C-alpha positions as CSV (number, residue, x, y, z in Angstrom):
1,M,21.7,-10.1,-15.0
2,T,23.3,-6.8,-16.0
3,A,20.2,-5.7,-17.8
4,I,18.0,-6.6,-14.8
5,I,20.1,-4.7,-12.3
6,L,20.4,-1.7,-14.5
7,S,16.7,-1.7,-15.4
8,I,15.9,-1.6,-11.6
9,L,18.3,1.3,-11.2
10,A,16.8,3.1,-14.2
11,G,13.3,2.6,-12.9
12,G,14.3,4.1,-9.6
13,L,16.0,7.0,-11.2
14,Y,13.0,7.6,-13.5
15,R,10.7,7.6,-10.5
16,C,12.9,9.8,-8.4
17,G,13.3,12.3,-11.2
18,G,9.5,12.3,-11.7
19,G,8.6,12.6,-8.0
20,G,10.4,15.8,-7.4
21,S,10.5,17.6,-4.0
22,D,7.3,15.9,-2.9
23,L,9.1,12.6,-3.0
24,W,12.2,14.0,-1.4
25,V,10.2,15.0,1.7
26,R,9.4,11.4,2.2
27,Y,12.9,10.2,1.5
28,H,14.9,13.1,2.9
29,F,17.8,10.9,4.0
30,L,18.7,10.6,0.2
31,P,20.4,13.5,-1.6
32,K,18.1,16.2,-2.8
33,W,19.6,16.2,-6.4
34,L,18.3,12.7,-6.8
35,F,14.8,14.1,-6.9
36,D,15.5,16.6,-9.7
37,T,14.2,15.8,-13.2
38,K,17.9,15.5,-14.3
39,A,18.2,12.3,-12.3
40,R,15.8,10.8,-14.8
41,D,17.0,12.7,-17.8
42,V,20.6,11.8,-17.3
43,G,20.3,8.6,-15.2
44,V,18.4,6.4,-17.6
45,P,20.8,7.2,-20.5
46,L,23.7,6.6,-18.2
47,C,22.3,3.1,-17.4
48,M,22.1,2.5,-21.2
49,L,25.7,3.4,-21.6
50,T,26.7,1.3,-18.6
51,Y,24.9,-1.7,-20.0
52,F,26.7,-1.6,-23.3
53,A,30.1,-0.9,-21.6
54,I,29.7,-3.9,-19.2
55,T,28.4,-6.3,-21.9
56,A,31.3,-5.3,-24.3
57,H,29.0,-4.0,-27.0
58,W,30.3,-0.5,-26.8
59,R,30.3,1.7,-29.9
60,W,30.9,5.4,-30.0
61,I,27.6,5.9,-31.7
62,L,26.1,5.3,-28.3
63,V,27.1,8.9,-27.3
64,L,24.6,10.1,-29.9
65,C,22.0,7.6,-28.5
66,F,22.7,9.1,-25.0
67,G,21.7,12.6,-26.3
68,L,18.6,11.3,-28.0
69,M,17.6,9.2,-24.9
70,F,18.2,12.3,-22.7
71,G,15.7,14.2,-24.9
72,A,13.2,11.4,-24.9
73,Q,13.0,11.5,-21.1
74,T,12.0,15.2,-21.1
75,S,8.6,15.1,-22.9
76,Y,5.2,13.5,-22.6
77,F,4.2,15.0,-26.0
78,K,1.2,16.9,-24.5
79,K,0.3,20.4,-23.5
80,K,1.3,21.6,-20.0
81,R,-1.3,21.1,-17.3
82,T,-3.3,18.5,-19.3
83,D,-3.5,14.8,-18.6
84,A,-1.6,12.4,-20.9
85,Q,-3.8,10.2,-23.1
86,W,-3.0,6.8,-24.5
87,Y,-1.7,8.3,-27.8
88,N,0.7,10.6,-25.8
89,W,2.2,7.4,-24.3
90,V,2.5,5.9,-27.8
91,F,4.7,8.9,-28.8
92,V,6.7,8.6,-25.5
93,G,7.3,4.9,-26.2
94,L,8.3,5.6,-29.8
95,A,10.7,8.3,-28.6
96,F,12.2,5.9,-26.0
97,S,12.7,3.4,-28.9
98,I,13.8,5.7,-31.7
99,C,16.7,7.0,-29.6
100,M,18.5,3.7,-30.2
101,L,18.1,4.0,-34.0
102,P,21.7,5.1,-34.6
103,Y,22.9,2.0,-32.8
104,A,20.7,-0.2,-34.9
105,W,22.0,1.6,-38.0
106,A,25.6,1.1,-36.9
107,T,25.2,-2.6,-36.0
108,G,22.6,-3.7,-38.5
109,H,20.5,-5.3,-35.8
110,W,17.2,-4.2,-37.4
111,M,15.1,-7.2,-36.2
112,G,16.1,-6.5,-32.6
113,F,15.4,-2.8,-33.0
114,L,11.9,-3.5,-34.4
115,W,11.1,-6.0,-31.6
116,R,12.4,-3.5,-29.0
117,T,10.3,-0.7,-30.6
118,L,7.2,-2.8,-30.4
119,I,7.8,-3.9,-26.8
120,V,8.9,-0.5,-25.4
121,T,6.0,1.3,-27.1
122,C,3.3,-1.2,-26.1
123,G,4.9,-1.5,-22.6
124,T,5.0,2.2,-22.1
125,V,1.3,2.6,-23.1
126,A,0.3,-0.4,-20.9
127,V,2.1,0.6,-17.8
128,S,1.0,4.2,-18.1
129,E,-2.7,3.5,-18.9
130,L,-3.4,0.4,-16.8
131,S,-1.6,1.1,-13.5
132,G,-3.0,4.2,-12.0
133,K,-0.1,4.4,-9.5
134,D,2.7,6.9,-10.0
135,F,5.4,4.6,-8.7
136,V,4.4,1.7,-11.0
137,E,4.0,4.0,-14.0
138,E,7.3,5.9,-13.7
139,F,9.3,2.9,-12.5
140,G,8.0,0.8,-15.4
141,R,8.7,3.5,-18.0
142,G,12.3,3.7,-16.8
143,A,12.9,0.0,-16.4
144,I,11.5,-1.1,-19.7
145,Q,14.0,1.1,-21.6
146,I,16.9,-0.7,-20.1
147,A,15.4,-4.2,-19.7
148,T,14.8,-4.3,-23.5
149,L,18.4,-3.3,-24.5
150,P,19.5,-7.0,-25.0
151,L,17.0,-7.1,-27.9
152,L,19.3,-4.7,-29.8
153,L,21.9,-7.5,-30.0
154,I,19.6,-9.7,-32.1
């Protein structure tokens, strides 16, 4: 249940951070900082830390994972003002996955890490290429990162 709630929160933060001021105009009753890219860049990694803290699987190596996850939120691996292609989304999904490599190293949960990498990478490509709707794409990319964290415990 924790992963579900936090994945919904992460999806919302990812979408808000991606929507920018255009989205804030529509939801002006919410604080403007929520629609800055840092809401996504910091929000999704904070959801990750919260998941491990709540589920009692905390390790200090997660601080490094936080930094890597922060970085993973900031790039689509493409040139500015060009559309992302499927292979860009593969790199994005891999980045979302690789950021948890230190945790897998520390815990030895390699099978879960590999399954998570496969699911996050394929899921990122699928939601980004098949949807066509900004909300679905961005919400999905944020949510999948947190929804798959329980796999790291395998």
